[in-house]
All heavy atoms as TSV, in Angstrom:
chain	resi	resn	atom	element	x	y	z
A	1	MET	N	N	39.780	-197.876	129.402
A	1	MET	CA	C	41.201	-198.033	129.282
A	1	MET	C	C	41.809	-197.874	130.665
A	1	MET	O	O	41.644	-196.863	131.301
A	1	MET	CB	C	41.748	-196.980	128.322
A	1	MET	CG	C	43.236	-196.975	128.286
A	1	MET	SD	S	44.066	-195.760	127.216
A	1	MET	CE	C	42.837	-194.843	126.408
A	2	SER	N	N	42.525	-198.899	131.125
A	2	SER	CA	C	43.176	-198.802	132.415
A	2	SER	C	C	44.673	-198.735	132.209
A	2	SER	O	O	45.214	-199.336	131.296
A	2	SER	CB	C	42.826	-200.005	133.285
A	2	SER	OG	O	43.381	-201.173	132.728
A	3	THR	N	N	45.331	-197.951	133.046
A	3	THR	CA	C	46.788	-197.869	132.991
A	3	THR	C	C	47.336	-198.270	134.336
A	3	THR	O	O	46.679	-198.138	135.360
A	3	THR	CB	C	47.272	-196.442	132.654
A	3	THR	OG1	O	46.827	-195.548	133.666
A	3	THR	CG2	C	46.765	-196.004	131.294
A	4	GLN	N	N	48.539	-198.760	134.321
A	4	GLN	CA	C	49.236	-199.092	135.548
A	4	GLN	C	C	50.601	-198.454	135.462
A	4	GLN	O	O	51.097	-198.147	134.382
A	4	GLN	CB	C	49.390	-200.603	135.698
A	4	GLN	CG	C	48.076	-201.332	135.817
A	4	GLN	CD	C	48.288	-202.842	135.900
A	4	GLN	OE1	O	49.407	-203.315	135.927
A	4	GLN	NE2	N	47.205	-203.567	135.943
A	5	ASN	N	N	51.228	-198.289	136.614
A	5	ASN	CA	C	52.573	-197.749	136.616
A	5	ASN	C	C	53.509	-198.695	135.891
A	5	ASN	O	O	53.297	-199.893	135.865
A	5	ASN	CB	C	53.061	-197.549	138.060
A	5	ASN	CG	C	52.343	-196.422	138.736
A	5	ASN	OD1	O	51.829	-195.521	138.087
A	5	ASN	ND2	N	52.309	-196.445	140.041
A	6	PRO	N	N	54.565	-198.134	135.326
A	6	PRO	CA	C	55.524	-199.014	134.677
A	6	PRO	C	C	56.083	-200.018	135.681
A	6	PRO	O	O	56.237	-199.715	136.854
A	6	PRO	CB	C	56.619	-198.064	134.212
A	6	PRO	CG	C	55.952	-196.756	134.101
A	6	PRO	CD	C	54.908	-196.740	135.175
A	7	GLU	N	N	56.348	-201.183	135.220
A	7	GLU	CA	C	56.969	-202.201	136.045
A	7	GLU	C	C	58.233	-202.643	135.325
A	7	GLU	O	O	58.468	-202.271	134.194
A	7	GLU	CB	C	56.025	-203.378	136.269
A	7	GLU	CG	C	55.599	-204.053	134.989
A	7	GLU	CD	C	54.605	-205.174	135.212
A	7	GLU	OE1	O	53.612	-204.958	135.904
A	7	GLU	OE2	O	54.854	-206.252	134.675
A	8	VAL	N	N	59.053	-203.425	136.006
A	8	VAL	CA	C	60.292	-203.883	135.396
A	8	VAL	C	C	60.152	-205.362	135.089
A	8	VAL	O	O	59.800	-206.154	135.950
A	8	VAL	CB	C	61.489	-203.631	136.332
A	8	VAL	CG1	C	62.756	-204.200	135.727
A	8	VAL	CG2	C	61.659	-202.147	136.604
A	9	THR	N	N	60.372	-205.724	133.846
A	9	THR	CA	C	60.336	-207.110	133.430
A	9	THR	C	C	61.654	-207.417	132.739
A	9	THR	O	O	61.989	-206.773	131.748
A	9	THR	CB	C	59.173	-207.362	132.446
A	9	THR	OG1	O	57.964	-207.016	133.101
A	9	THR	CG2	C	59.111	-208.797	132.020
A	10	GLN	N	N	62.385	-208.361	133.273
A	10	GLN	CA	C	63.692	-208.719	132.733
A	10	GLN	C	C	64.559	-207.481	132.571
A	10	GLN	O	O	65.155	-207.257	131.517
A	10	GLN	CB	C	63.550	-209.482	131.426
A	10	GLN	CG	C	62.805	-210.794	131.555
A	10	GLN	CD	C	62.683	-211.532	130.239
A	10	GLN	OE1	O	63.284	-211.153	129.254
A	10	GLN	NE2	N	61.902	-212.585	130.235
A	11	ASP	N	N	64.612	-206.660	133.589
A	11	ASP	CA	C	65.433	-205.444	133.638
A	11	ASP	C	C	65.023	-204.370	132.641
A	11	ASP	O	O	65.758	-203.432	132.411
A	11	ASP	CB	C	66.914	-205.787	133.465
A	11	ASP	CG	C	67.420	-206.712	134.544
A	11	ASP	OD1	O	66.948	-206.596	135.695
A	11	ASP	OD2	O	68.280	-207.552	134.246
A	12	GLU	N	N	63.878	-204.513	132.013
A	12	GLU	CA	C	63.370	-203.497	131.087
A	12	GLU	C	C	62.106	-202.897	131.671
A	12	GLU	O	O	61.160	-203.620	131.966
A	12	GLU	CB	C	63.019	-204.128	129.733
A	12	GLU	CG	C	64.202	-204.521	128.896
A	12	GLU	CD	C	64.735	-203.388	128.044
A	12	GLU	OE1	O	64.215	-202.256	128.133
A	12	GLU	OE2	O	65.659	-203.644	127.292
A	13	PRO	N	N	62.052	-201.562	131.849
A	13	PRO	CA	C	60.801	-200.957	132.314
A	13	PRO	C	C	59.722	-201.109	131.240
A	13	PRO	O	O	59.992	-200.905	130.054
A	13	PRO	CB	C	61.145	-199.489	132.541
A	13	PRO	CG	C	62.548	-199.296	132.141
A	13	PRO	CD	C	63.105	-200.590	131.663
A	14	VAL	N	N	58.522	-201.480	131.671
A	14	VAL	CA	C	57.409	-201.641	130.734
A	14	VAL	C	C	56.195	-200.885	131.244
A	14	VAL	O	O	56.055	-200.632	132.441
A	14	VAL	CB	C	57.035	-203.122	130.506
A	14	VAL	CG1	C	58.185	-203.896	129.915
A	14	VAL	CG2	C	56.550	-203.766	131.776
A	15	LEU	N	N	55.330	-200.536	130.323
A	15	LEU	CA	C	54.051	-199.915	130.627
A	15	LEU	C	C	52.975	-200.951	130.341
A	15	LEU	O	O	52.999	-201.590	129.283
A	15	LEU	CB	C	53.837	-198.685	129.737
A	15	LEU	CG	C	52.446	-198.052	129.772
A	15	LEU	CD1	C	52.219	-197.364	131.103
A	15	LEU	CD2	C	52.277	-197.089	128.624
A	16	VAL	N	N	52.067	-201.149	131.285
A	16	VAL	CA	C	50.950	-202.063	131.059
A	16	VAL	C	C	49.724	-201.207	130.780
A	16	VAL	O	O	49.317	-200.404	131.611
A	16	VAL	CB	C	50.710	-202.979	132.280
A	16	VAL	CG1	C	49.532	-203.909	132.020
A	16	VAL	CG2	C	51.969	-203.767	132.606
A	17	LEU	N	N	49.156	-201.378	129.607
A	17	LEU	CA	C	48.003	-200.602	129.158
A	17	LEU	C	C	46.989	-201.567	128.575
A	17	LEU	O	O	47.299	-202.275	127.607
A	17	LEU	CB	C	48.448	-199.566	128.120
A	17	LEU	CG	C	47.396	-198.640	127.559
A	17	LEU	CD1	C	46.849	-197.734	128.651
A	17	LEU	CD2	C	47.991	-197.794	126.443
A	18	ASP	N	N	45.799	-201.615	129.178
A	18	ASP	CA	C	44.757	-202.547	128.742
A	18	ASP	C	C	45.287	-203.979	128.677
A	18	ASP	O	O	45.096	-204.698	127.687
A	18	ASP	CB	C	44.177	-202.133	127.388
A	18	ASP	CG	C	43.383	-200.845	127.478
A	18	ASP	OD1	O	42.861	-200.542	128.575
A	18	ASP	OD2	O	43.284	-200.132	126.465
A	19	ASP	N	N	45.996	-204.370	129.723
A	19	ASP	CA	C	46.537	-205.722	129.870
A	19	ASP	C	C	47.586	-206.095	128.823
A	19	ASP	O	O	47.888	-207.261	128.629
A	19	ASP	CB	C	45.415	-206.766	129.866
A	19	ASP	CG	C	44.447	-206.566	131.020
A	19	ASP	OD1	O	44.912	-206.207	132.128
A	19	ASP	OD2	O	43.240	-206.775	130.823
A	20	LYS	N	N	48.139	-205.134	128.132
A	20	LYS	CA	C	49.207	-205.391	127.175
A	20	LYS	C	C	50.452	-204.655	127.640
A	20	LYS	O	O	50.380	-203.517	128.107
A	20	LYS	CB	C	48.808	-204.917	125.773
A	20	LYS	CG	C	49.837	-205.256	124.726
A	20	LYS	CD	C	49.364	-204.935	123.325
A	20	LYS	CE	C	50.475	-205.263	122.339
A	20	LYS	NZ	N	50.157	-204.880	120.976
A	21	LYS	N	N	51.606	-205.317	127.546
A	21	LYS	CA	C	52.863	-204.721	128.005
A	21	LYS	C	C	53.611	-204.085	126.844
A	21	LYS	O	O	53.709	-204.660	125.758
A	21	LYS	CB	C	53.737	-205.793	128.654
A	21	LYS	CG	C	53.164	-206.325	129.937
A	21	LYS	CD	C	54.074	-207.348	130.568
A	21	LYS	CE	C	53.451	-207.853	131.862
A	21	LYS	NZ	N	54.318	-208.803	132.548
A	22	TYR	N	N	54.132	-202.883	127.101
A	22	TYR	CA	C	54.925	-202.154	126.123
A	22	TYR	C	C	56.272	-201.830	126.758
A	22	TYR	O	O	56.327	-201.211	127.825
A	22	TYR	CB	C	54.243	-200.845	125.717
A	22	TYR	CG	C	52.885	-201.035	125.086
A	22	TYR	CD1	C	51.729	-201.072	125.872
A	22	TYR	CD2	C	52.758	-201.172	123.712
A	22	TYR	CE1	C	50.481	-201.248	125.291
A	22	TYR	CE2	C	51.507	-201.350	123.130
A	22	TYR	CZ	C	50.380	-201.388	123.930
A	22	TYR	OH	O	49.148	-201.560	123.354
A	23	VAL	N	N	57.360	-202.223	126.104
A	23	VAL	CA	C	58.693	-201.897	126.600
A	23	VAL	C	C	58.917	-200.415	126.339
A	23	VAL	O	O	58.829	-199.951	125.196
A	23	VAL	CB	C	59.777	-202.749	125.896
A	23	VAL	CG1	C	61.162	-202.361	126.382
A	23	VAL	CG2	C	59.515	-204.233	126.139
A	24	ILE	N	N	59.189	-199.672	127.404
A	24	ILE	CA	C	59.264	-198.214	127.283
A	24	ILE	C	C	60.368	-197.781	126.332
A	24	ILE	O	O	60.186	-196.854	125.544
A	24	ILE	CB	C	59.411	-197.566	128.678
A	24	ILE	CG1	C	58.100	-197.779	129.449
A	24	ILE	CG2	C	59.743	-196.082	128.565
A	24	ILE	CD1	C	58.089	-197.260	130.846
A	25	SER	N	N	61.508	-198.457	126.360
A	25	SER	CA	C	62.610	-198.066	125.471
A	25	SER	C	C	62.260	-198.230	123.995
A	25	SER	O	O	62.907	-197.628	123.129
A	25	SER	CB	C	63.866	-198.867	125.803
A	25	SER	OG	O	63.659	-200.247	125.560
A	26	GLU	N	N	61.235	-199.004	123.689
A	26	GLU	CA	C	60.824	-199.224	122.297
A	26	GLU	C	C	59.708	-198.276	121.856
A	26	GLU	O	O	59.314	-198.294	120.694
A	26	GLU	CB	C	60.366	-200.672	122.117
A	26	GLU	CG	C	61.475	-201.677	122.356
A	26	GLU	CD	C	61.000	-203.115	122.307
A	26	GLU	OE1	O	59.785	-203.352	122.090
A	26	GLU	OE2	O	61.842	-204.007	122.516
A	27	LEU	N	N	59.214	-197.457	122.761
A	27	LEU	CA	C	58.138	-196.521	122.425
A	27	LEU	C	C	58.689	-195.320	121.665
A	27	LEU	O	O	59.881	-194.999	121.743
A	27	LEU	CB	C	57.446	-196.028	123.704
A	27	LEU	CG	C	56.723	-197.071	124.542
A	27	LEU	CD1	C	56.201	-196.429	125.822
A	27	LEU	CD2	C	55.599	-197.720	123.762
A	28	SER	N	N	57.812	-194.635	120.970
A	28	SER	CA	C	58.212	-193.395	120.297
A	28	SER	C	C	58.537	-192.340	121.357
A	28	SER	O	O	58.154	-192.465	122.523
A	28	SER	CB	C	57.075	-192.888	119.406
A	28	SER	OG	O	55.990	-192.437	120.211
A	29	ASP	N	N	59.231	-191.301	120.927
A	29	ASP	CA	C	59.567	-190.224	121.859
A	29	ASP	C	C	58.311	-189.585	122.436
A	29	ASP	O	O	58.271	-189.228	123.613
A	29	ASP	CB	C	60.437	-189.171	121.177
A	29	ASP	CG	C	61.862	-189.655	120.932
A	29	ASP	OD1	O	62.272	-190.656	121.570
A	29	ASP	OD2	O	62.552	-189.039	120.097
A	30	ASP	N	N	57.266	-189.432	121.618
A	30	ASP	CA	C	56.012	-188.855	122.108
A	30	ASP	C	C	55.390	-189.745	123.180
A	30	ASP	O	O	54.903	-189.258	124.204
A	30	ASP	CB	C	55.012	-188.659	120.966
A	30	ASP	CG	C	55.395	-187.503	120.055
A	30	ASP	OD1	O	56.201	-186.640	120.472
A	30	ASP	OD2	O	54.875	-187.460	118.919
A	31	ALA	N	N	55.414	-191.050	122.944
A	31	ALA	CA	C	54.844	-191.982	123.924
A	31	ALA	C	C	55.667	-191.973	125.213
A	31	ALA	O	O	55.108	-192.015	126.312
A	31	ALA	CB	C	54.776	-193.386	123.340
A	32	LYS	N	N	56.990	-191.900	125.086
A	32	LYS	CA	C	57.852	-191.825	126.283
A	32	LYS	C	C	57.536	-190.562	127.087
A	32	LYS	O	O	57.521	-190.587	128.313
A	32	LYS	CB	C	59.330	-191.824	125.887
A	32	LYS	CG	C	59.818	-193.154	125.380
A	32	LYS	CD	C	61.273	-193.035	124.931
A	32	LYS	CE	C	61.734	-194.271	124.217
A	32	LYS	NZ	N	63.084	-194.128	123.669
A	33	TYR	N	N	57.289	-189.464	126.376
A	33	TYR	CA	C	56.933	-188.211	127.039
A	33	TYR	C	C	55.619	-188.369	127.800
A	33	TYR	O	O	55.501	-187.924	128.948
A	33	TYR	CB	C	56.827	-187.087	126.004
A	33	TYR	CG	C	56.353	-185.783	126.585
A	33	TYR	CD1	C	57.208	-184.985	127.343
A	33	TYR	CD2	C	55.044	-185.344	126.400
A	33	TYR	CE1	C	56.781	-183.789	127.892
A	33	TYR	CE2	C	54.600	-184.155	126.948
A	33	TYR	CZ	C	55.473	-183.383	127.687
A	33	TYR	OH	O	55.032	-182.201	128.244
A	34	LEU	N	N	54.630	-189.022	127.190
A	34	LEU	CA	C	53.348	-189.232	127.856
A	34	LEU	C	C	53.498	-190.138	129.076
A	34	LEU	O	O	52.862	-189.910	130.109
A	34	LEU	CB	C	52.329	-189.804	126.879
A	34	LEU	CG	C	51.901	-188.860	125.755
A	34	LEU	CD1	C	50.982	-189.577	124.785
A	34	LEU	CD2	C	51.239	-187.608	126.302
A	35	VAL	N	N	54.337	-191.150	128.992
A	35	VAL	CA	C	54.600	-192.016	130.147
A	35	VAL	C	C	55.222	-191.195	131.271
A	35	VAL	O	O	54.835	-191.328	132.439
A	35	VAL	CB	C	55.510	-193.205	129.753
A	35	VAL	CG1	C	55.998	-193.955	130.987
A	35	VAL	CG2	C	54.772	-194.152	128.826
A	36	ALA	N	N	56.177	-190.328	130.929
A	36	ALA	CA	C	56.796	-189.468	131.935
A	36	ALA	C	C	55.761	-188.540	132.565
A	36	ALA	O	O	55.777	-188.315	133.780
A	36	ALA	CB	C	57.937	-188.656	131.313
A	37	CYS	N	N	54.844	-188.010	131.751
A	37	CYS	CA	C	53.778	-187.148	132.274
A	37	CYS	C	C	52.881	-187.926	133.240
A	37	CYS	O	O	52.530	-187.415	134.306
A	37	CYS	CB	C	52.939	-186.575	131.139
A	37	CYS	SG	S	53.772	-185.308	130.176
A	38	LEU	N	N	52.506	-189.145	132.866
A	38	LEU	CA	C	51.672	-189.966	133.747
A	38	LEU	C	C	52.376	-190.259	135.068
A	38	LEU	O	O	51.761	-190.207	136.138
A	38	LEU	CB	C	51.301	-191.276	133.047
A	38	LEU	CG	C	50.255	-191.174	131.960
A	38	LEU	CD1	C	50.143	-192.499	131.216
A	38	LEU	CD2	C	48.912	-190.779	132.533
A	39	ASN	N	N	53.654	-190.562	134.995
A	39	ASN	CA	C	54.417	-190.821	136.222
A	39	ASN	C	C	54.468	-189.574	137.095
A	39	ASN	O	O	54.305	-189.653	138.317
A	39	ASN	CB	C	55.835	-191.291	135.889
A	39	ASN	CG	C	55.869	-192.696	135.357
A	39	ASN	OD1	O	54.982	-193.495	135.617
A	39	ASN	ND2	N	56.896	-193.012	134.592
A	40	ASN	N	N	54.684	-188.422	136.464
A	40	ASN	CA	C	54.743	-187.173	137.201
A	40	ASN	C	C	53.409	-186.844	137.854
A	40	ASN	O	O	53.344	-186.431	139.018
A	40	ASN	CB	C	55.191	-186.047	136.265
A	40	ASN	CG	C	55.313	-184.725	136.971
A	40	ASN	OD1	O	54.399	-183.908	136.914
A	40	ASN	ND2	N	56.431	-184.516	137.643
A	41	LEU	N	N	52.326	-187.057	137.130
A	41	LEU	CA	C	50.997	-186.803	137.687
A	41	LEU	C	C	50.692	-187.747	138.849
A	41	LEU	O	O	50.082	-187.344	139.844
A	41	LEU	CB	C	49.930	-186.941	136.603
A	41	LEU	CG	C	49.925	-185.828	135.558
A	41	LEU	CD1	C	49.014	-186.207	134.397
A	41	LEU	CD2	C	49.515	-184.505	136.169
A	42	GLY	N	N	51.118	-188.993	138.735
A	42	GLY	CA	C	50.939	-189.936	139.842
A	42	GLY	C	C	51.679	-189.496	141.083
A	42	GLY	O	O	51.156	-189.590	142.204
A	43	GLN	N	N	52.898	-188.994	140.904
A	43	GLN	CA	C	53.684	-188.500	142.037
A	43	GLN	C	C	53.021	-187.271	142.648
A	43	GLN	O	O	52.948	-187.139	143.872
A	43	GLN	CB	C	55.108	-188.174	141.593
A	43	GLN	CG	C	56.015	-187.751	142.719
A	43	GLN	CD	C	56.217	-188.844	143.747
A	43	GLN	OE1	O	56.480	-189.987	143.398
A	43	GLN	NE2	N	56.082	-188.516	145.017
A	44	LYS	N	N	52.530	-186.359	141.809
A	44	LYS	CA	C	51.840	-185.165	142.317
A	44	LYS	C	C	50.594	-185.564	143.114
A	44	LYS	O	O	50.319	-184.996	144.174
A	44	LYS	CB	C	51.444	-184.234	141.173
A	44	LYS	CG	C	52.607	-183.487	140.587
A	44	LYS	CD	C	52.149	-182.552	139.478
A	44	LYS	CE	C	53.345	-181.794	138.920
A	44	LYS	NZ	N	52.953	-180.777	137.952
A	45	ARG	N	N	49.848	-186.543	142.586
A	45	ARG	CA	C	48.653	-187.009	143.293
A	45	ARG	C	C	49.019	-187.573	144.656
A	45	ARG	O	O	48.344	-187.310	145.658
A	45	ARG	CB	C	47.932	-188.055	142.453
A	45	ARG	CG	C	46.672	-188.565	143.096
A	45	ARG	CD	C	45.944	-189.511	142.167
A	45	ARG	NE	N	44.654	-189.834	142.741
A	45	ARG	CZ	C	44.249	-191.066	142.990
A	45	ARG	NH1	N	45.025	-192.080	142.696
A	45	ARG	NH2	N	43.071	-191.281	143.506
A	46	GLN	N	N	50.075	-188.352	144.705
A	46	GLN	CA	C	50.518	-188.934	145.967
A	46	GLN	C	C	50.933	-187.840	146.950
A	46	GLN	O	O	50.590	-187.896	148.142
A	46	GLN	CB	C	51.678	-189.894	145.715
A	46	GLN	CG	C	52.135	-190.641	146.938
A	46	GLN	CD	C	53.250	-191.634	146.610
A	46	GLN	OE1	O	53.844	-191.610	145.535
A	46	GLN	NE2	N	53.525	-192.507	147.548
A	47	ASN	N	N	51.653	-186.833	146.473
A	47	ASN	CA	C	52.072	-185.734	147.342
A	47	ASN	C	C	50.872	-184.934	147.856
A	47	ASN	O	O	50.823	-184.550	149.032
A	47	ASN	CB	C	53.042	-184.809	146.605
A	47	ASN	CG	C	54.395	-185.444	146.375
A	47	ASN	OD1	O	54.763	-186.421	147.023
A	47	ASN	ND2	N	55.143	-184.914	145.425
A	48	ILE	N	N	49.908	-184.672	146.985
A	48	ILE	CA	C	48.712	-183.929	147.396
A	48	ILE	C	C	47.919	-184.735	148.416
A	48	ILE	O	O	47.417	-184.188	149.405
A	48	ILE	CB	C	47.856	-183.551	146.170
A	48	ILE	CG1	C	48.585	-182.482	145.357
A	48	ILE	CG2	C	46.471	-183.080	146.591
A	48	ILE	CD1	C	47.971	-182.214	143.992
A	49	GLN	N	N	47.817	-186.058	148.210
A	49	GLN	CA	C	47.101	-186.904	149.168
A	49	GLN	C	C	47.793	-186.880	150.523
A	49	GLN	O	O	47.133	-186.839	151.568
A	49	GLN	CB	C	47.003	-188.348	148.659
A	49	GLN	CG	C	46.184	-189.246	149.574
A	49	GLN	CD	C	44.739	-188.796	149.704
A	49	GLN	OE1	O	44.057	-188.633	148.700
A	49	GLN	NE2	N	44.268	-188.587	150.916
A	50	MET	N	N	49.132	-186.893	150.521
A	50	MET	CA	C	49.877	-186.827	151.778
A	50	MET	C	C	49.601	-185.505	152.494
A	50	MET	O	O	49.384	-185.475	153.703
A	50	MET	CB	C	51.377	-186.980	151.520
A	50	MET	CG	C	52.196	-187.090	152.781
A	50	MET	SD	S	53.971	-187.411	152.591
A	50	MET	CE	C	54.299	-187.251	150.883
A	51	GLU	N	N	49.593	-184.410	151.741
A	51	GLU	CA	C	49.293	-183.112	152.340
A	51	GLU	C	C	47.873	-183.081	152.897
A	51	GLU	O	O	47.641	-182.559	153.995
A	51	GLU	CB	C	49.482	-181.988	151.321
A	51	GLU	CG	C	50.939	-181.705	150.992
A	51	GLU	CD	C	51.080	-180.528	150.043
A	51	GLU	OE1	O	50.350	-179.530	150.204
A	51	GLU	OE2	O	51.922	-180.617	149.124
A	52	LEU	N	N	46.927	-183.620	152.162
A	52	LEU	CA	C	45.546	-183.661	152.623
A	52	LEU	C	C	45.430	-184.488	153.906
A	52	LEU	O	O	44.733	-184.094	154.849
A	52	LEU	CB	C	44.630	-184.231	151.542
A	52	LEU	CG	C	43.160	-184.367	151.910
A	52	LEU	CD1	C	42.556	-183.022	152.291
A	52	LEU	CD2	C	42.394	-184.992	150.754
A	53	ASP	N	N	46.121	-185.617	153.957
A	53	ASP	CA	C	46.108	-186.440	155.165
A	53	ASP	C	C	46.669	-185.667	156.362
A	53	ASP	O	O	46.121	-185.728	157.466
A	53	ASP	CB	C	46.920	-187.722	154.960
A	53	ASP	CG	C	46.278	-188.677	153.970
A	53	ASP	OD1	O	45.073	-188.526	153.674
A	53	ASP	OD2	O	46.995	-189.585	153.479
A	54	GLN	N	N	47.738	-184.928	156.129
A	54	GLN	CA	C	48.334	-184.135	157.212
A	54	GLN	C	C	47.386	-183.051	157.697
A	54	GLN	O	O	47.234	-182.831	158.899
A	54	GLN	CB	C	49.656	-183.515	156.739
A	54	GLN	CG	C	50.744	-184.539	156.498
A	54	GLN	CD	C	51.953	-183.952	155.789
A	54	GLN	OE1	O	51.943	-182.810	155.324
A	54	GLN	NE2	N	53.000	-184.759	155.687
A	55	VAL	N	N	46.727	-182.368	156.765
A	55	VAL	CA	C	45.771	-181.322	157.126
A	55	VAL	C	C	44.596	-181.920	157.889
A	55	VAL	O	O	44.144	-181.370	158.905
A	55	VAL	CB	C	45.290	-180.554	155.870
A	55	VAL	CG1	C	44.106	-179.668	156.187
A	55	VAL	CG2	C	46.434	-179.748	155.272
A	56	THR	N	N	44.118	-183.064	157.440
A	56	THR	CA	C	42.994	-183.723	158.104
A	56	THR	C	C	43.353	-184.103	159.529
A	56	THR	O	O	42.585	-183.836	160.470
A	56	THR	CB	C	42.565	-184.980	157.311
A	56	THR	OG1	O	42.181	-184.570	155.994
A	56	THR	CG2	C	41.416	-185.686	157.986
A	57	VAL	N	N	44.520	-184.707	159.726
A	57	VAL	CA	C	44.950	-185.107	161.069
A	57	VAL	C	C	45.129	-183.876	161.951
A	57	VAL	O	O	44.701	-183.867	163.111
A	57	VAL	CB	C	46.243	-185.939	160.992
A	57	VAL	CG1	C	46.855	-186.132	162.380
A	57	VAL	CG2	C	45.972	-187.294	160.362
A	58	ALA	N	N	45.725	-182.819	161.415
A	58	ALA	CA	C	45.962	-181.618	162.195
A	58	ALA	C	C	44.650	-180.957	162.601
A	58	ALA	O	O	44.476	-180.543	163.751
A	58	ALA	CB	C	46.829	-180.634	161.402
A	59	THR	N	N	43.703	-180.849	161.676
A	59	THR	CA	C	42.446	-180.180	162.006
A	59	THR	C	C	41.605	-181.031	162.943
A	59	THR	O	O	40.909	-180.481	163.808
A	59	THR	CB	C	41.628	-179.850	160.745
A	59	THR	OG1	O	41.452	-181.023	159.953
A	59	THR	CG2	C	42.324	-178.796	159.916
A	60	GLU	N	N	41.666	-182.338	162.801
A	60	GLU	CA	C	40.938	-183.198	163.743
A	60	GLU	C	C	41.542	-183.102	165.136
A	60	GLU	O	O	40.824	-183.086	166.136
A	60	GLU	CB	C	40.954	-184.647	163.260
A	60	GLU	CG	C	40.047	-184.893	162.069
A	60	GLU	CD	C	40.148	-186.310	161.535
A	60	GLU	OE1	O	40.959	-187.112	162.052
A	60	GLU	OE2	O	39.419	-186.610	160.574
A	61	GLY	N	N	42.854	-182.990	165.215
A	61	GLY	CA	C	43.537	-182.874	166.489
A	61	GLY	C	C	43.223	-181.547	167.180
A	61	GLY	O	O	43.057	-181.488	168.397
A	62	LEU	N	N	43.116	-180.480	166.409
A	62	LEU	CA	C	42.831	-179.171	166.979
A	62	LEU	C	C	41.364	-179.054	167.396
A	62	LEU	O	O	41.022	-178.270	168.273
A	62	LEU	CB	C	43.176	-178.071	165.985
A	62	LEU	CG	C	44.660	-177.880	165.703
A	62	LEU	CD1	C	44.858	-176.864	164.566
A	62	LEU	CD2	C	45.392	-177.407	166.954
A	63	GLY	N	N	40.518	-179.838	166.760
A	63	GLY	CA	C	39.100	-179.762	167.044
A	63	GLY	C	C	38.688	-180.513	168.305
A	63	GLY	O	O	37.560	-180.388	168.744
A	64	ARG	N	N	39.596	-181.222	168.904
A	64	ARG	CA	C	39.242	-181.998	170.109
A	64	ARG	C	C	39.390	-181.197	171.353
A	64	ARG	O	O	40.035	-180.336	171.608
A	64	ARG	CB	C	40.135	-183.235	170.217
A	64	ARG	CG	C	39.803	-184.202	169.101
A	64	ARG	CD	C	40.624	-185.433	169.233
A	64	ARG	NE	N	40.278	-186.294	168.088
A	64	ARG	CZ	C	40.817	-187.433	167.850
A	64	ARG	NH1	N	41.748	-187.895	168.642
A	64	ARG	NH2	N	40.460	-188.146	166.813
């Protein structure tokens, strides 16, 4: 099962899951909550990766 970030189609945010599009406004409240959780986790992952990149650059710079 592959997921992608929501995209906007005809001004409606949609979730693409296993190559099928779901309009987020038409999802159940539980499904909307899970979409919000996935978005939040993606943002956290991006922030952690940015921090890791900064630490890597800093430690490589200090090691020279």
